[in-house]
C-alpha positions in Angstrom: -70.7 -65.8 -60.2 -71.0 -68.5 -57.6 -74.1 -70.8 -57.5 -74.0 -71.5 -53.7 -72.8 -70.0 -50.5 -75.0 -66.9 -50.3 -75.2 -65.7 -46.6 -72.1 -67.6 -45.5 -69.2 -65.8 -43.7 -66.6 -67.4 -45.9 -68.3 -68.5 -49.1 -66.5 -70.5 -51.7 -66.6 -67.6 -54.2 -64.2 -65.1 -55.6 -63.7 -61.8 -53.7 -64.8 -59.1 -56.2 -64.0 -56.2 -53.9 -62.0 -53.2 -55.1 -61.5 -52.1 -51.5 -59.2 -53.9 -49.1 -61.6 -53.1 -46.1 -64.5 -55.2 -47.5 -65.2 -58.5 -49.2 -67.8 -58.7 -52.0 -69.0 -62.0 -53.3 -71.3 -62.5 -56.4 -73.9 -65.2 -56.7 -76.5 -66.0 -59.4 -79.7 -68.0 -58.8 -82.6 -68.3 -61.3 -81.7 -65.2 -63.2 -81.1 -63.0 -60.1 -77.7 -61.7 -59.2 -76.8 -61.2 -55.5 -73.9 -59.3 -54.2 -72.9 -60.0 -50.6 -70.7 -57.6 -48.7 -68.8 -59.0 -45.7 -66.5 -57.1 -43.3 -62.9 -58.3 -42.8 -64.0 -60.6 -39.9 -66.4 -62.4 -42.2 -69.6 -60.9 -40.9 -72.3 -60.4 -43.6 -73.0 -56.6 -43.8 -75.5 -56.5 -46.6 -76.8 -58.4 -49.6 -78.0 -56.5 -52.7 -80.1 -58.3 -55.3 -80.2 -57.2 -58.9 -82.3 -58.0 -62.1 -81.6 -55.7 -65.0 -81.9 -52.1 -63.6 -83.9 -53.1 -60.5 -82.1 -53.4 -57.1 -83.3 -54.4 -53.7 -81.7 -55.5 -50.4 -82.2 -58.7 -48.4 -82.4 -58.7 -44.7 -78.9 -59.9 -43.7 -76.3 -59.2 -41.2 -76.5 -58.4 -37.5 -77.5 -54.8 -38.1 -79.7 -53.3 -40.8 -77.6 -51.6 -43.4 -78.5 -48.2 -44.7 -78.7 -48.6 -48.5 -79.5 -45.9 -51.1 -81.0 -47.6 -54.2 -81.6 -46.0 -57.6 -85.4 -46.1 -57.0 -85.1 -45.0 -53.3 -82.3 -42.5 -52.6 -81.1 -41.6 -49.1 -79.7 -38.3 -48.2 -75.9 -38.7 -47.9 -73.8 -36.9 -45.3 -72.0 -34.0 -46.9 -68.5 -34.7 -45.5 -68.5 -38.5 -45.5 -65.6 -40.2 -47.3 -66.7 -42.0 -50.5 -65.1 -45.4 -51.2 -65.9 -47.6 -54.3 -66.2 -51.2 -53.1 -67.4 -52.9 -56.3 -67.9 -51.9 -59.9 -69.1 -53.7 -63.0 -70.6 -52.6 -66.3 -74.1 -52.1 -64.8 -73.5 -50.4 -61.4 -71.0 -49.5 -58.7 -71.4 -50.2 -55.0 -70.0 -47.3 -52.9 -69.8 -46.8 -49.2 -70.1 -43.3 -47.7 -68.5 -42.9 -44.3 -66.5 -45.2 -42.1 -67.2 -46.8 -38.8 -70.4 -48.4 -37.5 -73.0 -46.6 -39.5 -72.0 -46.1 -43.1 -74.4 -45.5 -46.0 -74.1 -47.9 -48.9 -75.1 -46.6 -52.4 -75.9 -48.4 -55.6 -74.8 -46.1 -58.4 -76.2 -47.2 -61.8 -73.8 -46.8 -64.7 -74.0 -43.2 -65.9 -75.3 -41.9 -62.5 -73.7 -38.5 -61.7 -71.7 -38.5 -58.5 
């Protein structure tokens, strides 16, 4: 996890993405983990913060991202394609849909899909 560069379009951090359409960068500051998602042009799409099993989003990017969190679930479109973008031992970051208005989902480890 990087210590600096959060919010930058091309941070000096490893790309943790499992999906070639997105870039995911991990940061750690004062015990809080941050996961920043950028599109391929370098634009910040969303930033998710995490401490233990608690997740929240930061206001980032040009457009507000729709994010379904473990404590606040959004209704997902029934026919939207599901793509895993990031996964670690605690959670997965998944995007449902393509195009300009996808829904991002934090799936805690063990969450049924």
